[in-house]
C-alpha positions in Angstrom: 116.5 32.5 69.9 116.4 33.4 66.2 115.4 30.5 63.9 115.6 32.0 60.5 116.2 35.2 58.5 114.5 37.1 55.6 115.0 35.4 52.3 114.0 38.2 50.0 113.7 41.9 49.5 111.4 43.5 52.1 107.9 43.8 51.0 106.6 47.3 51.1 105.5 48.5 54.5 106.4 45.3 56.3 108.8 44.3 59.1 110.7 41.1 59.2 110.0 39.3 62.5 112.8 36.7 63.2 111.5 33.5 64.5 112.1 32.3 68.1 110.5 31.1 71.3 108.5 33.1 73.9 106.3 33.0 76.9 102.8 33.3 75.5 100.0 34.4 77.8 99.9 36.0 81.2 98.9 34.9 84.7 98.2 38.4 85.9 95.0 39.6 84.4 92.1 37.7 82.7 91.5 33.8 82.9 91.6 33.3 79.1 95.2 34.4 79.0 96.3 31.5 81.3 98.4 29.4 81.5 101.7 31.0 80.3 103.3 28.5 78.1 106.4 28.5 75.7 105.6 28.9 72.0 108.0 28.8 69.0 107.3 30.6 65.8 109.3 30.7 62.5 110.3 34.0 61.0 107.6 36.0 59.0 107.0 39.5 57.6 104.3 41.6 59.3 102.5 44.7 58.2 104.1 47.7 59.8 100.7 49.0 61.0 96.9 48.1 60.7 95.5 48.2 57.2 94.5 51.6 56.6 91.4 53.3 55.0 93.5 54.2 51.9 94.8 50.6 51.5 91.4 49.0 52.1 89.9 51.5 49.5 92.4 50.3 46.8 91.5 46.7 47.6 87.8 47.5 47.1 88.6 49.5 43.9 90.5 46.7 42.5 88.1 43.8 43.4 84.6 45.3 43.8 84.6 43.6 47.3 81.4 44.2 49.2 81.9 44.0 53.0 79.6 42.0 55.3 78.4 45.5 56.8 77.3 46.5 53.3 75.1 43.2 52.9 71.5 42.7 54.2 71.2 39.4 56.1 68.7 37.0 54.8 65.5 36.7 57.1 65.5 32.9 56.8 68.9 32.8 58.3 67.9 34.9 61.3 64.3 34.1 62.0 64.5 35.7 65.7 65.9 39.0 64.2 63.8 42.2 64.4 62.8 43.6 60.9 65.0 46.6 61.6 68.1 44.5 61.9 67.7 42.8 58.6 69.3 45.7 56.7 73.1 46.4 55.9 74.6 47.9 59.0 77.1 47.4 61.8 77.8 48.0 65.5 79.0 51.5 66.4 80.2 52.7 69.8 77.8 55.3 71.2 78.8 56.8 74.5 76.1 57.3 77.0 75.5 60.7 78.6 75.8 59.5 82.2 77.3 56.7 84.2 75.7 53.3 83.4 76.1 49.8 84.7 79.2 47.9 83.1 77.2 44.6 83.0 75.3 45.4 79.7 77.4 46.6 76.8 74.2 47.6 75.0 74.3 50.7 77.0 77.2 51.8 74.8 76.9 49.7 71.6 74.2 50.4 68.9 73.2 48.7 65.8 73.4 51.4 63.2 71.9 50.7 59.8 74.3 52.1 57.1 77.4 52.0 59.2 80.3 50.4 57.2 83.9 51.0 56.5 82.9 54.2 54.3 80.7 55.6 56.9 82.3 54.4 60.5 79.7 56.2 62.6 76.8 55.6 60.2 75.2 57.5 57.4 76.5 61.2 57.3 79.9 60.2 58.6 82.7 60.1 56.1 86.3 59.1 55.5 87.6 62.7 55.0 90.9 63.1 56.8 90.9 59.4 57.7 93.0 58.0 55.0 95.8 57.0 57.4 93.4 55.7 60.0 92.8 51.9 60.3 90.0 50.6 58.3 87.1 49.3 60.5 83.9 47.5 60.3 85.9 44.6 58.9 84.5 41.1 59.4 86.8 38.1 59.3 85.7 37.3 55.8 86.6 40.8 54.7 90.0 40.7 56.4 90.6 37.1 54.7 89.7 38.5 51.3 91.9 41.6 51.7 94.9 39.4 52.9 94.4 37.1 49.7 94.3 40.1 47.3 97.5 41.4 48.9 99.1 38.1 48.5 99.4 37.8 52.4 97.7 35.9 55.3 96.1 36.7 58.6 98.5 36.0 61.5 98.1 33.1 64.0 97.5 34.2 67.6 101.0 33.3 68.5 102.5 35.1 65.5 100.7 38.3 66.5 101.5 38.2 70.2 105.2 37.3 69.6 105.4 40.2 67.1 103.6 42.6 69.3 105.9 41.9 72.3 108.8 43.4 70.3 111.4 41.4 72.1 110.1 42.3 75.5 109.3 38.7 76.6 106.9 38.7 79.8 106.3 42.5 79.8 102.9 43.8 80.5 102.7 46.2 77.6 104.4 46.3 74.1 106.6 49.1 75.5 107.4 47.6 79.0 105.7 47.2 82.3 104.5 50.8 83.1 101.3 52.3 81.4 103.3 55.4 80.3 106.9 56.2 79.6 108.1 59.4 81.3 104.5 60.6 81.3 104.1 60.0 77.5 101.1 57.8 76.4 102.1 54.9 74.3 98.8 53.9 72.6 95.5 55.1 71.7 93.3 53.9 74.6 90.4 55.1 76.9 91.2 57.6 79.6 88.5 58.5 82.0 85.4 56.6 83.4 84.3 54.2 80.7 82.0 54.4 78.8 80.7 57.9 79.5 83.7 60.0 80.2 86.7 60.3 77.8 89.3 62.7 79.0 91.3 62.4 75.6 94.5 62.4 77.4 96.2 60.7 74.2 94.6 63.3 72.0 92.1 61.1 70.3 88.4 60.3 70.7 88.1 57.4 68.3 90.7 56.0 65.9 94.0 57.7 65.3 96.4 57.8 62.2 98.7 55.0 62.2 102.0 55.9 63.5 100.7 58.4 66.2 102.5 56.5 68.9 106.0 55.2 69.0 106.7 51.7 67.5 107.5 48.6 69.5 111.0 47.0 69.6 110.5 45.4 66.2 109.3 48.6 64.5 105.7 47.7 64.5 103.1 50.5 64.9 99.7 50.4 66.8 100.2 46.8 68.0 98.1 47.8 71.2 95.2 50.2 71.3 93.5 52.0 68.3 91.8 49.0 66.9 91.4 45.2 67.5 92.9 43.0 64.8 91.8 39.7 63.6 93.8 36.4 63.8 93.1 33.1 62.0 92.8 31.0 65.2 89.7 29.8 66.9 89.0 31.2 70.4 89.4 28.9 73.5 88.4 29.6 77.1 92.2 29.3 78.2 95.5 28.5 76.6 95.4 25.0 78.1 92.6 23.9 75.8 93.9 25.9 72.8 94.4 24.1 69.5 96.5 25.4 66.7 93.7 26.6 64.4 90.4 25.7 66.0 88.1 25.5 69.0 85.4 27.9 69.9 84.2 29.1 73.2 82.1 31.8 74.6 83.8 34.2 77.0 82.5 37.5 78.5 82.1 40.2 75.9 84.6 43.2 76.6 84.4 46.4 74.6 83.8 44.5 71.5 80.5 42.7 71.4 79.4 40.0 68.9 76.6 40.9 66.4 73.5 39.6 68.1 72.3 38.3 64.7 75.2 36.3 63.9 76.7 32.7 64.8 78.2 31.6 68.0 81.7 30.3 66.5 84.3 32.8 67.6 87.9 33.7 66.6 90.7 35.4 68.5 91.1 39.1 68.0 94.1 40.8 69.5 95.5 44.3 70.5 92.7 46.0 72.3 91.4 49.4 71.0 90.8 53.1 71.8 87.8 51.9 73.9 90.0 49.8 76.2 90.1 51.2 79.7 92.1 49.9 82.8 88.7 50.1 84.8 86.9 47.8 82.3 88.9 46.2 79.5 92.7 46.4 80.2 93.4 44.5 77.0 95.8 46.8 75.2 98.5 44.3 76.0 100.1 41.7 73.9 98.9 38.8 76.0 95.3 40.0 75.9 92.9 38.1 73.8 89.2 38.4 72.9 86.5 36.3 71.3 84.7 37.5 68.3 82.3 35.9 66.0 83.8 35.9 62.5 80.7 37.4 60.9 80.6 40.4 63.0 81.9 44.0 62.3 82.3 47.0 64.8 83.6 50.5 64.6 86.9 49.5 66.4 87.8 46.2 64.6 90.3 46.1 61.7 93.3 43.8 60.5 96.9 43.4 60.0 98.5 40.9 57.7 101.6 38.6 57.7 103.6 37.2 54.9 105.4 33.7 55.5 108.5 33.1 53.5 107.2 29.6 52.6 103.8 30.9 51.3 
């Protein structure tokens, strides 16, 4: 049910999402996605794709912004942290060479000093050839600063999920109910035995250029897979206890751990990433949601903005 229409010239690289009601959540997968409930959203503009390296670089050049991953934490704030953790850095996916237990994500996540958006895998890695890849190692504060500079906002969880569904209310994926369409992979996700075997059936080992896969029904690119995306909403253990913009809960870490040095308050991230595998983290679905501490950054976490007509 459409509730409003665009009121101005389309902003560059944004897509108009007409307001309406939809069934939010899923009863078929993880507990935090339940219960399914009807939610209404007003119309808004949404970035066509996750914020790219080129876009984030323009922001940094214009503002001089220093990301959280580039900032050394204060020892007084983290008295239990080891000395080698009190340096600028971020969490990087490091695949083990053999099969490991899926009970401990430390087997495939490493704290890498010097890892940040300019050096996604740590010192020595570069952004050469990645201008159209999503920017990563983005904390919630970094995402909020970018959105403010761009004159936009971070989406609510409901806005994000409504847009990601692309009009397919109740469908499992952003493109329908089957993992592929006529054998074609529809998102950058993990293929093989996670976390040690990646068969690269979709052609990408890590992030991919935005637009490498078909858009959803609203014309949005990479809403599932590639990188997780921040929302503005606090995480709750299930939708029944959710509040509009608050509440924090734990939740079992998936393929996106929290920085062990950081706070316990958590926000919702959406969309899954290239590390999501059916055997471990089947979260490259619009209904899927993950808890993330706001002052954490990882090598598969980025952002996408919205613009509300009333803003």
